[in-house]
C-alpha positions in Angstrom: -4.8 7.4 -6.1 -3.1 5.5 -3.3 -4.1 3.4 -0.3 -2.9 6.1 2.1 -6.4 7.1 3.2 -6.5 3.8 5.2 -4.2 5.6 7.7 -7.2 7.8 8.7 -8.8 4.7 10.1 -5.6 3.2 11.4 -4.9 6.3 13.6 -8.5 6.9 14.7 -9.3 10.0 12.7 -12.2 8.4 10.8 -14.4 5.4 11.5 -14.0 2.4 9.3 -17.7 2.6 8.3 -17.6 6.3 7.4 -19.2 6.5 4.0 -16.3 8.6 2.7 -13.9 5.9 3.7 -16.0 3.2 2.2 -16.2 5.0 -1.1 -12.5 5.6 -1.0 -11.8 2.0 -0.4 -14.0 1.0 -3.4 -11.9 3.4 -5.5 -8.7 2.0 -4.2 -9.7 -1.5 -5.1 -10.9 -0.5 -8.6 -7.6 1.1 -9.4 -4.9 -0.5 -7.3 -5.9 -4.1 -6.4 -4.7 -7.1 -8.4 -5.5 -10.7 -7.8 -2.6 -13.1 -7.9 -2.1 -16.9 -7.4 -1.4 -16.3 -3.7 -4.0 -13.7 -3.1 -4.7 -10.0 -3.6 -2.0 -7.3 -3.7 -2.3 -3.6 -3.8 -0.1 -1.1 -5.7 1.4 2.0 -4.0 -0.3 4.5 -6.4 -1.5 4.8 -9.9 1.3 4.9 -12.5 4.0 3.7 -10.1 7.1 3.2 -12.1 9.3 1.4 -9.5 9.5 -2.2 -10.5 10.5 -4.6 -13.3 9.6 -3.9 -16.8 6.7 -5.7 -18.5 9.1 -8.3 -19.9 10.5 -9.0 -16.5 13.8 -7.1 -17.0 15.1 -5.2 -14.0 14.1 -1.7 -13.0 16.6 0.7 -14.6 15.1 4.0 -13.6 11.8 3.2 -15.2 9.5 0.2 -14.9 6.1 -1.0 -13.6 5.4 -0.9 -9.9 4.2 -4.2 -8.6 2.0 -5.3 -5.6 3.4 -4.8 -2.1 2.6 -7.4 0.6 3.0 -4.6 3.1 -0.1 -3.0 1.8 -2.1 -6.3 2.4 -1.1 -5.9 6.0 -2.3 -2.4 6.2 -5.6 -3.4 4.5 -5.9 -6.2 7.0 -5.8 -3.7 9.8 -8.6 -1.7 8.1 -10.7 -4.9 7.8 -10.1 -5.6 11.5 -11.1 -2.0 12.4 -14.4 -2.5 10.6 -15.0 -5.9 12.4 -14.1 -8.4 9.7 -11.7 -10.6 11.6 -12.0 -13.4 8.9 -10.8 -11.1 6.1 -8.0 -9.7 8.3 -6.9 -13.3 9.0 -7.1 -14.2 5.4 -4.8 -11.3 4.4 -2.3 -12.3 7.1 -2.2 -15.7 5.4 -1.8 -13.9 2.0 1.3 -12.1 3.3 2.7 -15.4 4.5 2.0 -17.1 1.2 4.0 -14.4 -0.7 7.3 -14.9 1.2 10.5 -16.5 -0.1 11.2 -20.2 0.7 13.1 -18.9 3.7 10.1 -16.9 5.0 11.3 -13.5 4.0 8.7 -10.9 3.0 9.6 -9.1 -0.2 9.0 -5.5 -1.1 7.0 -6.5 -4.1 5.5 -9.6 -5.7 5.3 -10.4 -9.4 1.6 -9.8 -10.4 1.9 -10.5 -14.1 1.8 -13.9 -15.8 4.6 -16.4 -15.0 8.0 -15.6 -16.6 10.1 -18.7 -15.9 13.0 -17.4 -17.9 13.5 -14.6 -15.4 12.4 -16.7 -12.4 9.3 -14.5 -11.9 6.1 -16.3 -10.9 2.7 -14.8 -10.2 2.1 -14.1 -6.6 5.7 -14.8 -5.6 8.6 -12.4 -4.8 9.8 -10.2 -7.6 13.4 -9.1 -7.9 12.8 -6.3 -5.4 14.4 -5.8 -1.9 14.0 -8.8 0.4 13.4 -8.9 3.3 11.5 -5.6 3.6 11.8 -5.1 7.4 8.9 -2.7 7.3 6.7 -5.4 5.9 7.9 -7.9 8.6 7.0 -5.3 11.2 3.5 -4.9 9.7 3.1 -8.7 9.8 4.0 -8.8 13.5 1.7 -5.9 14.3 -1.1 -7.7 12.5 -0.5 -10.8 14.6 -0.7 -8.7 17.7 -3.9 -7.0 16.5 -5.6 -10.2 15.7 -4.7 -11.6 19.1 -6.1 -8.5 20.8 -9.2 -8.4 18.5 -8.5 -4.8 17.7 -6.0 -2.5 16.0 -3.5 -2.4 18.9 -1.6 0.6 17.7 -4.7 2.8 17.2 -4.3 5.8 19.6 -7.4 6.4 21.7 -7.2 10.2 21.7 -8.2 10.8 18.1 -10.9 8.2 18.4 -12.4 10.0 21.4 -12.0 13.4 19.7 -13.2 12.7 16.2 -15.4 9.7 16.5 -17.0 10.0 20.0 -17.1 13.7 20.6 -17.2 14.4 16.8 -15.2 17.6 17.1 -14.9 19.4 13.8 -12.7 22.2 12.5 -14.2 25.7 13.0 -12.8 26.6 9.5 -13.8 26.1 5.9 -10.7 26.1 3.8 -10.3 27.8 0.4 -7.2 27.5 -1.7 -6.5 27.9 -5.4 -6.4 24.1 -5.7 -9.6 23.7 -3.6 -12.0 26.4 -4.7 -15.0 25.3 -2.7 -18.2 27.2 -3.5 -20.0 26.9 -0.2 -19.2 27.5 3.5 -21.0 25.4 6.0 -23.0 27.7 8.3 -21.1 28.6 11.5 -17.7 28.2 10.0 -15.0 30.8 9.5 -13.5 31.0 6.1 -9.7 30.4 6.1 -8.1 31.4 2.8 -4.6 29.9 2.2 -2.3 31.3 -0.3 1.3 30.8 -1.4 2.3 34.4 -1.3 1.4 37.4 1.0 -1.7 39.2 0.0 -4.4 41.6 1.1 -7.8 40.0 0.8 -10.5 42.4 -0.3 -13.9 41.0 0.6 -17.6 41.8 0.8 -20.8 40.2 2.0 -23.3 42.7 0.3 -22.3 42.4 -3.4 -19.6 45.0 -3.0 -21.8 47.8 -1.6 -19.2 47.8 1.2 -15.9 45.9 1.6 -13.3 45.0 4.1 -9.6 44.1 3.9 -7.7 41.3 5.7 -4.0 40.9 5.5 -2.6 37.4 5.3 -0.4 36.0 8.1 2.9 34.2 7.2 2.7 30.7 8.8 6.4 30.3 8.2 5.6 27.0 6.4 5.2 28.4 3.0 1.5 29.2 3.5 0.0 32.7 4.0 -3.5 32.7 5.4 -6.3 34.9 6.6 -9.4 34.0 8.6 -12.6 35.8 7.6 -15.3 36.1 10.3 -18.0 34.4 8.4 -19.2 32.2 11.2 -22.0 34.6 12.1 -23.4 35.0 8.6 -26.9 33.7 7.8 -27.5 30.9 5.3 -27.7 32.2 1.8 -25.3 35.0 2.3 -22.6 35.3 -0.4 -19.0 36.1 0.5 -17.1 37.6 -2.4 -13.4 38.2 -2.4 -10.3 39.0 -4.5 -6.6 39.5 -3.8 -4.0 42.3 -3.9 -0.7 40.5 -4.2 1.7 42.5 -2.0 5.0 41.4 -3.5 4.0 42.1 -7.0 1.7 45.0 -6.2 -1.0 43.8 -8.5 -4.7 42.7 -8.2 -5.7 39.2 -9.0 -8.3 40.6 -11.5 -10.9 37.9 -10.7 -13.6 37.8 -8.0 -14.3 34.6 -6.1 -17.5 33.8 -4.3 -18.8 31.4 -1.7 -22.4 30.9 -0.4 -23.1 30.2 3.3 -25.2 27.0 3.6 -25.4 23.6 5.1 -23.1 20.6 4.5 -19.6 20.3 3.0 -18.0 23.0 0.9 
């Protein structure tokens, strides 16, 4: 888990009130948010090991990742995108409260109980890099966004394409790490593999079958598009693979049903 999904809103790919985004934000807060004496902080991802140890001793290749003020700025931009100017302003103030006496924004703040012996205090800079110029840039961008009343660096093109025109991909994706069982009606099935293969597939329970060779994307992915966009709801697409390099069959049949909704 990481807060990276907020970038989908920041760059206009998803609306801030999209139910999938709201559910993701709730999961982010449940796993990565910590309250400190100066306000909330967010961790980069679950089990982040880049930070001081629990006793406050310095990072030595292992440790415990702490809260990043930068991420409060990114969250503030999300709050502004969904219209909560007050919360975005509060998070700007949180970033300012977590600086050094000289106004430098640290990479991380200490989010455990005070440890005076190591000069670590809850909600204050940890022993991490300071200033983190990236965080200062986020603070300045947030000031600009609050002045404008909108996320000023949100490009308008993806907003128009994905939120206004609601253009969707014509493909339903299948991979070994994403074995969806349903194809939305009207979508072509794109099968993505890590090695070249011949895809042996059928739509009539193997009474007849067709073959489709994968194409090398030159990006480490081999793919083939099956013309499933004209199939009626309820039709089942079955397929398996002949791995060309190894000259062997997968030995397992996979199946997807054409229907409505997500795969």
